[in-house]
C-alpha positions in Angstrom: 102.8 107.2 127.6 102.5 108.6 124.1 99.1 109.7 122.9 98.2 111.0 119.4 95.2 113.2 119.3 93.7 113.9 115.8 91.3 116.6 114.8 89.8 118.2 111.8 87.8 115.5 110.1 84.2 115.9 108.9 81.9 116.0 106.0 82.8 118.0 102.9 81.6 118.3 99.4 83.6 117.1 96.4 86.2 119.7 95.5 86.3 121.0 99.1 89.2 121.2 101.6 89.9 120.0 105.1 92.9 120.2 107.3 93.7 117.4 109.8 95.9 118.0 112.8 97.7 115.6 115.1 99.3 116.6 118.3 101.3 113.8 120.0 101.8 114.1 123.7 104.5 112.4 125.7 106.8 111.8 122.7 110.0 113.2 121.4 108.1 114.7 118.5 111.1 116.5 116.9 113.0 113.2 116.5 110.1 111.2 115.0 108.8 110.6 111.6 105.1 111.3 111.3 102.6 110.0 108.8 98.9 110.0 107.9 97.2 106.7 106.9 93.7 106.0 105.9 91.3 103.1 105.8 88.2 103.1 103.7 85.2 100.7 104.2 86.3 97.2 103.4 89.8 98.3 102.5 93.3 97.9 104.1 94.9 100.8 105.8 97.2 102.7 103.4 99.8 105.3 103.7 98.6 108.8 102.5 101.6 110.9 103.4 104.7 111.0 105.6 107.3 113.5 106.8 110.6 112.8 108.3 112.1 114.6 111.3 114.1 116.6 108.8 111.1 117.6 106.8 111.3 115.3 103.8 107.9 114.2 102.5 106.4 111.3 100.7 102.9 110.9 99.2 100.7 108.2 97.8 100.2 108.7 94.1 96.5 109.1 94.5 96.9 112.3 96.6 100.0 113.9 95.0 99.3 117.5 94.1 96.2 117.6 96.3 97.4 116.9 99.8 100.2 118.5 101.7 101.8 117.2 104.9 103.7 119.5 107.2 104.9 119.7 110.7 105.5 122.4 113.4 108.2 121.2 115.8 107.4 124.1 118.1 103.8 123.2 118.5 104.5 119.5 118.2 101.9 119.1 115.6 101.6 117.5 112.2 99.1 118.6 109.6 97.5 117.2 106.5 96.0 119.8 104.2 93.6 118.1 101.8 92.4 120.0 98.8 90.3 119.0 95.8 88.7 116.2 97.8 87.1 113.4 96.0 84.5 110.8 97.2 87.2 108.2 97.0 89.1 110.1 99.7 86.4 109.1 102.2 88.0 107.1 105.0 89.1 107.1 108.6 92.4 108.9 108.7 95.0 107.9 111.3 98.0 109.7 112.5 101.1 107.7 113.0 104.4 108.4 114.8 107.6 106.4 114.2 110.0 107.2 117.0 113.7 107.1 116.6 113.6 104.4 119.3 111.8 102.1 116.9 108.5 102.3 118.7 105.4 103.2 116.7 102.2 104.9 117.8 98.7 105.4 116.3 95.9 107.9 116.9 92.3 106.9 117.3 91.4 108.0 113.8 89.2 110.8 112.4 86.4 110.3 109.9 86.6 112.2 106.6 83.5 111.9 104.4 83.4 113.5 100.9 79.9 113.6 99.6 77.4 115.9 98.0 
């Protein structure tokens, strides 16, 4: 059974940084595309960033130049480095795995709050 465990959320002031981590267990991580989504209060879940098994990345326009997604296929971990955080980045952030088999998995979510 695949489980995605996220960590690294918290409270940060505007302009600050956080790094989220997601470590899937029970999956063929190296063959999967990974992504980070977020859902703010009263909003739909949206894609923040994604990375293919080959390392190609894609970002939402709102985070380009501020966020960086990366993966370590040895540690089976995907990261989201978030810099220059803004209050509008406040949301629950979810890790997502899209397996080469077509199956999709989600983490439980981690809260990121940007506030002074």
